[in-house]
Structure formats: C-alpha cells, structure tokens
N, CA, C and O atoms as a MOPAC input file, in Angstrom:
PM7 MOZYME 1SCF
protein

 N     30.60600 1    -4.97800 1    43.06500 1
 C     30.85900 1    -6.37500 1    43.29300 1
 C     32.30700 1    -6.58300 1    43.70000 1
 O     32.60300 1    -7.38100 1    44.58900 1
 N     33.21000 1    -5.85800 1    43.04400 1
 C     34.62700 1    -6.00800 1    43.35800 1
 C     34.91400 1    -5.59500 1    44.80100 1
 O     35.74700 1    -6.20600 1    45.47100 1
 N     34.22500 1    -4.55900 1    45.27800 1
 C     34.42000 1    -4.12700 1    46.67200 1
 C     33.94400 1    -5.21300 1    47.63900 1
 O     34.59100 1    -5.46600 1    48.65500 1
 N     32.83700 1    -5.84200 1    47.33100 1
 C     32.34400 1    -6.92800 1    48.18900 1
 C     33.32900 1    -8.09400 1    48.20200 1
 O     33.59700 1    -8.67400 1    49.25400 1
 N     33.85800 1    -8.43100 1    47.04600 1
 C     34.82700 1    -9.52600 1    46.97500 1
 C     36.09900 1    -9.19600 1    47.74600 1
 O     36.67900 1   -10.07000 1    48.39000 1
 N     36.53500 1    -7.93900 1    47.68600 1
 C     37.71700 1    -7.53800 1    48.46300 1
 C     37.43600 1    -7.62200 1    49.95900 1
 O     38.28500 1    -8.06900 1    50.73000 1
 N     36.23800 1    -7.18900 1    50.37100 1
 C     35.88600 1    -7.18000 1    51.79400 1
 C     35.66300 1    -8.57800 1    52.35100 1
 O     36.13300 1    -8.89300 1    53.44400 1
 N     34.95200 1    -9.41500 1    51.61200 1
 C     34.55200 1   -10.72500 1    52.12600 1
 C     35.42400 1   -11.87100 1    51.63100 1
 O     35.48900 1   -12.92300 1    52.26800 1
 N     36.09400 1   -11.67400 1    50.50100 1
 C     36.96900 1   -12.71200 1    49.98000 1
 C     36.31000 1   -13.57900 1    48.92400 1
 O     35.08500 1   -13.68100 1    48.86200 1
 N     37.14300 1   -14.20900 1    48.08800 1
 C     36.63800 1   -15.09000 1    47.02700 1
 C     35.79900 1   -16.23300 1    47.59200 1
 O     36.10700 1   -16.78500 1    48.64800 1
 N     34.74600 1   -16.57300 1    46.87900 1
 C     33.91100 1   -17.70000 1    47.28500 1
 C     32.99000 1   -17.41000 1    48.44700 1
 O     32.38100 1   -18.33000 1    48.99300 1
 N     32.86900 1   -16.12800 1    48.84800 1
 C     32.00600 1   -15.79400 1    49.97900 1
 C     30.95500 1   -14.74900 1    49.62500 1
 O     30.26900 1   -14.22300 1    50.50200 1
 N     30.83600 1   -14.45400 1    48.33500 1
 C     29.86600 1   -13.46500 1    47.85900 1
 C     29.01600 1   -14.12000 1    46.77700 1
 O     29.54000 1   -14.80800 1    45.90200 1
 N     27.71900 1   -13.90600 1    46.83800 1
 C     26.82200 1   -14.42400 1    45.82000 1
 C     25.92800 1   -13.31800 1    45.29600 1
 O     25.90300 1   -12.21200 1    45.83700 1
 N     25.20700 1   -13.62300 1    44.25500 1
 C     24.30100 1   -12.64400 1    43.65200 1
 C     23.03200 1   -13.35300 1    43.21700 1
 O     23.06700 1   -14.48900 1    42.74300 1
 N     21.90400 1   -12.66200 1    43.38500 1
 C     20.61200 1   -13.18000 1    42.95400 1
 C     20.10200 1   -12.28000 1    41.84200 1
 O     20.04400 1   -11.06100 1    42.00100 1
 N     19.73600 1   -12.87300 1    40.72600 1
 C     19.20400 1   -12.13900 1    39.58900 1
 C     17.76800 1   -12.57300 1    39.34600 1
 O     17.42100 1   -13.74300 1    39.51100 1
 N     16.95000 1   -11.62600 1    38.95500 1
 C     15.54200 1   -11.89300 1    38.66000 1
 C     15.21800 1   -11.39700 1    37.25300 1
 O     14.64700 1   -10.31800 1    37.09500 1
 N     15.57500 1   -12.17200 1    36.23300 1
 C     15.40900 1   -11.70600 1    34.85100 1
 C     13.97900 1   -11.38300 1    34.43900 1
 O     13.77500 1   -10.59800 1    33.51300 1
 N     12.98600 1   -11.96700 1    35.09900 1
 C     11.61400 1   -11.75700 1    34.64600 1
 C     10.84700 1   -10.75500 1    35.50700 1
 O      9.63700 1   -10.60800 1    35.33800 1
 N     11.51600 1   -10.07100 1    36.41400 1
 C     10.84000 1    -9.09400 1    37.26100 1
 C     11.01300 1    -7.70800 1    36.64400 1
 O     12.13300 1    -7.23600 1    36.45200 1
 N      9.90600 1    -7.07500 1    36.34300 1
 C      9.94200 1    -5.73600 1    35.74200 1
 C      9.70600 1    -4.68500 1    36.83400 1
 O      8.78300 1    -3.87600 1    36.73500 1
 N     10.53500 1    -4.70300 1    37.85800 1
 C     10.39900 1    -3.80500 1    39.00300 1
 C     10.50800 1    -2.35300 1    38.56300 1
 O     11.44000 1    -1.98500 1    37.84900 1
 N      9.56200 1    -1.53400 1    38.98600 1
 C      9.52900 1    -0.10300 1    38.64300 1
 C      9.66600 1     0.13700 1    37.13900 1
 O     10.24100 1     1.14100 1    36.71900 1
 N      9.14200 1    -0.77500 1    36.33600 1
 C      9.16500 1    -0.58800 1    34.89100 1
 C     10.50700 1    -0.86800 1    34.23400 1
 O     10.70000 1    -0.54800 1    33.06100 1
 N     11.44300 1    -1.46600 1    34.97900 1
 C     12.76000 1    -1.76900 1    34.40400 1
 C     12.65700 1    -3.02200 1    33.55000 1
 O     12.56200 1    -4.13500 1    34.06700 1
 N     12.67600 1    -2.83300 1    32.26000 1
 C     12.64800 1    -3.96300 1    31.32900 1
 C     13.68500 1    -3.72000 1    30.24500 1
 O     14.24700 1    -2.63100 1    30.13200 1
 N     13.92300 1    -4.73800 1    29.46500 1
 C     14.85300 1    -4.63700 1    28.34500 1
 C     14.21200 1    -5.32500 1    27.15900 1
 O     13.46700 1    -6.29100 1    27.32600 1
 N     14.49200 1    -4.84000 1    25.97500 1
 C     13.86800 1    -5.42300 1    24.78100 1
 C     14.42400 1    -6.80200 1    24.45200 1
 O     13.77700 1    -7.56800 1    23.73900 1
 N     15.61900 1    -7.13700 1    24.96000 1
 C     16.22000 1    -8.44700 1    24.71000 1
 C     16.80800 1    -8.99000 1    26.01500 1
 O     18.01900 1    -8.96100 1    26.23300 1
 N     15.92700 1    -9.47700 1    26.86100 1
 C     16.32900 1    -9.95800 1    28.19200 1
 C     17.34300 1   -11.08900 1    28.08600 1
 O     18.30200 1   -11.13500 1    28.85700 1
 N     17.14600 1   -11.98500 1    27.15400 1
 C     18.05400 1   -13.12100 1    27.00900 1
 C     19.47600 1   -12.65100 1    26.68800 1
 O     20.43200 1   -13.14600 1    27.28500 1
 N     19.62800 1   -11.72800 1    25.77600 1
 C     20.95700 1   -11.21300 1    25.42700 1
 C     21.58200 1   -10.45900 1    26.59500 1
 O     22.77500 1   -10.60000 1    26.86700 1
 N     20.77800 1    -9.66500 1    27.27900 1
 C     21.27400 1    -8.90000 1    28.42500 1
 C     21.82000 1    -9.82200 1    29.51000 1
 O     22.93700 1    -9.62800 1    29.98900 1
 N     21.03800 1   -10.82100 1    29.89700 1
 C     21.46100 1   -11.71500 1    30.97300 1
 C     22.55800 1   -12.67500 1    30.53000 1
 O     23.37400 1   -13.09600 1    31.35100 1
 N     22.59300 1   -13.02600 1    29.25600 1
 C     23.70000 1   -13.83800 1    28.75100 1
 C     25.00500 1   -13.07900 1    28.91200 1
 O     26.00800 1   -13.64600 1    29.34700 1
 N     24.99700 1   -11.80900 1    28.56600 1
 C     26.19400 1   -10.96900 1    28.71400 1
 C     26.55100 1   -10.79000 1    30.19400 1
 O     27.71400 1   -10.92000 1    30.57400 1
 N     25.55100 1   -10.49200 1    31.02300 1
 C     25.77700 1   -10.27400 1    32.45400 1
 C     26.34100 1   -11.52200 1    33.12500 1
 O     27.30400 1   -11.43300 1    33.88700 1
 N     25.75700 1   -12.67300 1    32.85300 1
 C     26.21300 1   -13.91600 1    33.48200 1
 C     27.61800 1   -14.28300 1    33.01600 1
 O     28.41700 1   -14.78800 1    33.80400 1
 N     27.92500 1   -14.03700 1    31.75500 1
 C     29.28800 1   -14.28800 1    31.26200 1
 C     30.28800 1   -13.41400 1    31.99700 1
 O     31.37400 1   -13.88100 1    32.34300 1
 N     29.94700 1   -12.15200 1    32.24500 1
 C     30.84400 1   -11.25500 1    32.98200 1
 C     30.98100 1   -11.69900 1    34.43900 1
 O     32.08300 1   -11.68500 1    34.98900 1
 N     29.87500 1   -12.09000 1    35.06200 1
 C     29.92300 1   -12.54800 1    36.45700 1
 C     30.69300 1   -13.85700 1    36.59700 1
 O     31.28500 1   -14.12000 1    37.64300 1
 N     30.68900 1   -14.67100 1    35.55900 1
 C     31.38700 1   -15.95500 1    35.59400 1
 C     32.89800 1   -15.78200 1    35.74900 1
 O     33.58800 1   -16.71100 1    36.16900 1
 N     33.40900 1   -14.60600 1    35.41500 1
 C     34.84100 1   -14.35300 1    35.55300 1
 C     35.22500 1   -13.97200 1    36.98100 1
 O     36.40900 1   -13.85800 1    37.29700 1
 N     34.23000 1   -13.77500 1    37.84200 1
 C     34.48700 1   -13.39800 1    39.23400 1
 C     34.44500 1   -14.63300 1    40.12500 1
 O     33.75100 1   -15.59900 1    39.80600 1
 N     35.17600 1   -14.61800 1    41.23700 1
 C     35.18600 1   -15.77000 1    42.15000 1
 C     33.98900 1   -15.75500 1    43.10300 1
 O     34.14900 1   -15.65800 1    44.31900 1
 N     32.79000 1   -15.85400 1    42.53000 1
 C     31.57000 1   -15.81800 1    43.33300 1
 C     31.29900 1   -17.17200 1    43.98400 1
 O     31.71400 1   -18.21600 1    43.48000 1
 N     30.60200 1   -17.13000 1    45.10000 1
 C     30.18000 1   -18.36000 1    45.76400 1
 C     29.01000 1   -18.98700 1    45.01000 1
 O     28.92900 1   -20.20800 1    44.87200 1
 N     28.10300 1   -18.13400 1    44.52400 1
 C     26.94900 1   -18.66100 1    43.80000 1
 C     26.30400 1   -17.57300 1    42.95600 1
 O     26.52700 1   -16.38100 1    43.16800 1
 N     25.51000 1   -18.00500 1    42.00700 1
 C     24.65200 1   -17.14700 1    41.19600 1
 C     23.26900 1   -17.77000 1    41.26000 1
 O     23.07900 1   -18.91000 1    40.83600 1
 N     22.30700 1   -17.03300 1    41.78500 1
 C     20.95000 1   -17.53100 1    41.94400 1
 C     20.05800 1   -16.82900 1    40.92600 1
 O     19.90100 1   -15.60900 1    40.97500 1
 N     19.47500 1   -17.58900 1    40.00700 1
 C     18.51000 1   -17.03400 1    39.05300 1
 C     17.11300 1   -17.33800 1    39.56800 1
 O     16.73800 1   -18.49900 1    39.72900 1
 N     16.34900 1   -16.28700 1    39.82400 1
 C     14.99900 1   -16.45500 1    40.35500 1
 C     14.08000 1   -17.02400 1    39.27900 1
 O     14.11200 1   -16.60300 1    38.12300 1
 N     13.27500 1   -17.97400 1    39.68000 1
 C     12.30700 1   -18.57600 1    38.76500 1
 C     11.28000 1   -17.52000 1    38.36400 1
 O     10.86100 1   -16.72100 1    39.20200 1
 N     10.86900 1   -17.50500 1    37.10100 1
 C      9.86500 1   -16.52300 1    36.67200 1
 C      8.58600 1   -16.64300 1    37.49100 1
 O      8.16000 1   -17.74300 1    37.84400 1
 N      7.98100 1   -15.49800 1    37.78700 1
 C      6.74500 1   -15.47600 1    38.56300 1
 C      5.51600 1   -15.63900 1    37.67500 1
 O      4.40100 1   -15.80800 1    38.17000 1
 N      5.72800 1   -15.58500 1    36.35600 1
 C      4.63200 1   -15.71200 1    35.40100 1
 C      5.22300 1   -16.24600 1    34.10900 1
 O      6.43900 1   -16.18900 1    33.92700 1
 N      4.39200 1   -16.76700 1    33.20100 1
 C      4.91800 1   -17.27000 1    31.92900 1
 C      5.68400 1   -16.17000 1    31.17900 1
 O      5.22000 1   -15.03400 1    31.09300 1
 N      6.83600 1   -16.51000 1    30.65000 1
 C      7.65500 1   -15.52000 1    29.97000 1
 C      7.00300 1   -14.99300 1    28.70300 1
 O      7.40000 1   -13.94100 1    28.20100 1
 N      6.01300 1   -15.69800 1    28.17700 1
 C      5.26800 1   -15.19300 1    27.02500 1
 C      4.54200 1   -13.89500 1    27.37700 1
 O      4.24600 1   -13.08400 1    26.50000 1
 N      4.25500 1   -13.70500 1    28.67700 1
 C      3.55600 1   -12.52400 1    29.15000 1
 C      4.50500 1   -11.42600 1    29.62300 1
 O      4.06700 1   -10.42200 1    30.18500 1
 N      5.82400 1   -11.62100 1    29.39100 1
 C      6.81200 1   -10.66200 1    29.87600 1
 C      6.58000 1    -9.30400 1    29.23600 1
 O      6.51100 1    -9.19200 1    28.01200 1
 N      6.45900 1    -8.26200 1    30.06900 1
 C      6.22900 1    -6.92700 1    29.49000 1
 C      7.47200 1    -6.41900 1    28.77500 1
 O      8.57400 1    -6.50700 1    29.31500 1
 N      7.31000 1    -5.89200 1    27.57200 1
 C      8.43800 1    -5.34000 1    26.82500 1
 C      8.23300 1    -3.88000 1    26.55800 1
 O      9.08200 1    -3.24000 1    25.93700 1

C-alpha cells in the first residue's frame, strides 16, 4: 500500500475489502476483530476511499 501511495500520491489510492467472501477457503474465526484492526490501520493512511463490499449472503451463514 505504501508503494502505491508513493507512486500515485495521497488521496489517489483506494482499497476494496470483502469481509464476507471466503475466497479459496480464506476465513477467520473472528472476522469482526480482524477487520476492525485492519480498518484502524488503514485509517492512518491518506487513502482516497475504503470500500466495504456488501455481504453476498446473511452473515449468520458465514463459514467459519
């Protein structure tokens, strides 16, 4: 991320996160804690935007 910010400049880089997508079996036992930590760290960067993808299914069905 830091390399992208150096190349493109502050306010010109964004990131899209998909907390409810278990792509290739990538899951975490505490998604809320993981993304809370990740978003707090990203908040310290001069990003243009942070896009959180809407869940594709009810989170009650989230595979753990």
